[in-house]
C-alpha positions in Angstrom: 1.5 22.0 -4.3 -0.2 19.6 -2.2 1.2 18.2 1.2 1.4 14.4 -0.5 3.5 15.7 -3.2 5.8 17.4 -0.9 6.3 14.4 1.3 7.1 12.3 -1.9 9.7 14.9 -3.0 11.2 14.4 0.5 11.1 10.7 0.2 13.2 11.1 -3.0 15.7 12.8 -0.6 15.5 10.4 2.2 16.5 7.9 -0.4 19.1 9.7 -1.5 20.6 10.0 2.0 20.2 6.4 2.3 22.3 5.6 -0.7 24.8 8.2 0.6 25.0 6.3 3.9 25.9 2.9 1.7 28.7 4.8 0.2 30.1 5.9 3.5 29.9 2.3 4.7 31.8 1.2 1.5 34.3 3.8 2.5 34.6 2.6 6.2 35.0 -0.9 5.0 37.9 0.3 2.8 39.6 2.2 5.7 38.9 -0.5 8.0 40.7 -3.0 5.6 43.4 -0.7 5.2 43.8 -0.5 9.1 44.0 -4.0 9.4 47.2 -4.2 6.8 45.4 -4.9 3.6 47.0 -4.2 0.6 44.7 -1.9 -1.4 45.8 -0.7 -4.8 45.6 3.0 -5.4 43.2 2.7 -8.1 40.6 1.0 -6.1 40.8 4.1 -3.7 40.1 6.2 -6.5 37.1 4.3 -7.3 35.8 4.3 -4.3 36.1 8.0 -3.9 34.9 8.6 -7.1 30.8 8.2 -6.4 31.6 11.0 -3.9 31.7 13.6 -6.7 27.8 12.8 -6.9 26.9 11.9 -3.7 28.1 14.5 -1.5 26.2 17.4 -3.8 22.9 14.9 -3.6 23.0 14.7 0.1 23.7 18.6 0.6 20.6 19.2 -1.7 18.5 16.5 0.1 19.2 18.1 3.4 18.2 21.3 1.9 15.1 19.7 0.7 14.1 18.3 4.3 15.0 21.8 5.8 12.8 24.2 3.7 8.7 24.4 3.7 9.1 26.6 0.5 7.0 24.9 -2.1 9.2 26.9 -4.9 12.3 25.7 -3.5 11.3 22.3 -3.1 10.3 22.1 -6.7 14.0 23.5 -7.5 15.7 21.2 -5.2 14.1 17.7 -5.6 15.4 17.3 -9.4 18.9 18.3 -8.5 18.7 15.5 -5.6 17.2 12.7 -7.6 19.9 13.5 -10.6 22.7 13.4 -8.5 21.7 10.8 -6.3 21.1 8.6 -9.6 24.4 9.5 -10.6 26.0 8.6 -7.6 24.3 5.0 -7.5 25.8 4.4 -11.2 28.9 5.6 -10.3 29.0 3.2 -7.2 27.9 0.3 -9.5 30.5 1.0 -11.9 33.3 1.5 -9.6 32.3 -1.7 -7.7 32.2 -3.5 -11.0 35.5 -2.1 -12.2 37.2 -3.3 -8.8 35.5 -6.7 -9.3 36.5 -7.3 -13.1 39.8 -6.1 -12.1 40.1 -8.6 -9.6 39.4 -11.3 -11.9 42.0 -10.8 -14.6 
């Protein structure tokens, strides 16, 4: 495997870590709103935590992807990182839309 291929696979890991950070910011805003006394329905809390089911393993695999230099291990890790990252992004957008649509009705 060439160095360029390894770097592209690690770039996927960096993108997943960025998306995970975006999810953490959403959680921080939820906690900040609750600390200021905002009324947050339990369903919204559950929907905010749902993307974590995919983002936490994705971040774990992304960190492992950056820590290794073994090409065979990188080949096994980067698809997991990508799939969990995409699943987390879909869950994040889906839960955000559910909260938005619930507020409109």
